C-alpha positions in Angstrom: 116.0 85.0 99.9 114.5 81.6 100.8 111.1 83.3 101.0 111.5 84.6 97.4 112.6 81.3 96.0 110.4 78.9 98.0 107.6 78.9 95.4 109.8 78.6 92.3 109.3 74.9 91.6 107.2 73.9 94.6 104.1 75.6 93.4 104.7 74.3 89.8 104.7 70.8 91.2 101.7 71.4 93.5 99.4 73.0 90.9 100.4 70.6 88.1 101.8 73.3 85.8 105.3 71.8 85.7 103.9 69.2 83.2 102.7 72.1 81.0 106.1 73.7 81.2 107.7 70.4 80.1 105.6 70.6 76.9 107.0 74.0 76.0 110.0 74.3 73.6 112.5 75.1 76.3 115.0 72.8 77.9 115.0 72.1 81.6 118.3 74.0 81.9 116.6 77.1 80.4 113.7 76.7 82.8 116.1 76.5 85.8 118.1 79.5 84.6 115.0 81.5 83.9 113.6 80.8 87.3 117.0 81.7 88.8 117.4 84.9 86.9 113.9 86.0 87.8 114.4 85.3 91.5 117.9 86.9 91.6 116.5 90.0 89.8 113.9 90.4 92.6 116.6 89.9 95.3 118.9 92.5 93.7 116.0 95.0 93.3 115.3 94.5 97.0 118.9 95.5 97.8 118.7 98.8 95.8 117.2 100.8 98.7 120.3 100.1 100.8 122.1 102.7 98.6 120.1 105.4 100.4 122.1 104.6 103.6 125.4 105.0 101.7 124.4 108.3 100.1 123.2 109.5 103.5 126.4 108.6 105.3 128.5 110.3 102.5 126.4 113.5 102.7 126.5 113.7 106.5 130.2 112.9 106.9 132.6 115.7 107.2 135.6 114.1 105.5 134.1 111.7 102.9 132.6 109.2 105.3 133.4 105.6 104.4 136.1 103.7 102.6 135.0 103.4 99.0 137.0 100.2 98.3 135.5 98.4 101.2 132.1 99.7 100.3 132.3 98.5 96.7 133.8 95.2 97.8 131.0 94.7 100.3 128.3 95.4 97.7 129.9 93.1 95.1 130.1 90.4 97.8 126.5 91.0 98.9 125.3 90.7 95.3 127.2 87.4 94.9 126.0 86.2 98.3 122.4 86.9 97.3 123.0 85.1 94.0 124.4 82.0 95.8 121.5 82.0 98.3 119.1 82.3 95.3 120.7 79.3 93.6 120.4 77.3 96.9 116.7 78.3 97.2 116.0 77.3 93.6 117.7 73.9 94.3 115.7 73.4 97.5 112.4 74.3 95.8 113.0 71.6 93.2 112.7 68.9 96.0 109.1 69.3 97.2 105.6 70.3 96.4 105.2 72.2 99.7 106.5 75.8 99.6 106.9 76.0 103.4 109.1 72.9 103.4 111.1 74.4 100.5 111.5 77.6 102.6 112.7 75.7 105.7 115.1 73.5 103.8 116.5 76.5 101.9 116.9 78.6 105.0 118.7 75.7 106.8 120.9 75.0 103.7 121.9 78.7 103.4 122.8 78.8 107.1 124.8 75.6 106.7 126.7 76.8 103.7 127.4 80.2 105.1 128.4 79.3 108.7 128.7 75.5 108.8 132.2 75.3 107.3 133.5 78.0 109.6 132.0 76.2 112.6 133.6 72.9 111.5 137.0 74.6 111.1 136.9 75.6 114.7 137.0 72.0 116.0 140.1 71.6 118.0 141.2 68.4 116.3 141.5 70.2 113.0 143.9 72.9 114.2 146.9 71.4 112.5 146.2 73.1 109.2 143.1 71.5 107.9 141.0 74.1 109.6 142.0 76.8 107.0 141.1 74.6 104.0 137.8 73.7 105.5 137.0 77.3 106.3 137.8 78.2 102.7 134.9 75.9 101.6 132.4 78.2 103.2 130.8 81.3 101.8 131.6 83.4 104.9 135.4 83.2 104.2 135.0 84.5 100.7 132.5 87.2 101.6 134.8 88.5 104.3 137.6 88.7 101.9 135.5 90.8 99.5 134.1 92.9 102.3 137.6 94.1 103.1 137.7 95.6 99.6 139.8 92.9 98.0 138.2 91.6 94.8 140.2 88.5 94.2 139.4 86.3 91.2 139.5 83.2 93.5 136.5 84.6 95.4 134.6 85.4 92.1 135.3 81.9 90.8 134.2 80.4 94.0 130.8 82.2 94.0 130.3 81.4 90.3 131.1 77.7 90.9 128.7 77.4 93.8 126.0 79.1 91.8 126.6 76.7 88.9 126.7 73.7 91.2 123.4 74.4 92.8 121.7 75.2 89.5 123.1 72.0 88.0 121.8 70.1 91.0 118.4 71.6 90.6 118.5 70.7 86.9 119.5 67.2 87.8 116.6 67.0 90.3 114.1 67.9 87.6 115.2 65.1 85.3 113.8 62.4 87.5 
């Protein structure tokens, strides 16, 4: 995902076309959302071939194969995970003119948001109860919940909030 989003704004800044985009009759928010929807569309299209594995396992299994609830939950979680990583990539691309730097920052930020809170929650000093709440801040906690086949509104609201947060931060970064 960082490789798809790394050129979203970085190349606009580098080539000078961002100034041309600012003269168009669209708001910065529409520009950010348009870039986001384009990138998330590419990411979701890249996930479509994974359905071949699901169909293959279902056809080859003697008794139905895999748990449908967990499968649907995993795919919904995967789509939201890709959407969050795309928002993070768009945000990181709005920082710099260099696409490689945008890729590296985005990859590191995705890694931090996905696994960082889980790692912090494992610190022995936080075992008194704060560890659970810190772990809940990470994407991994909510994705695992969805991957079990439980589509909870709290997880959907979490993913939506993180997407809106990073898109709003990208919009805010473009104002300056």
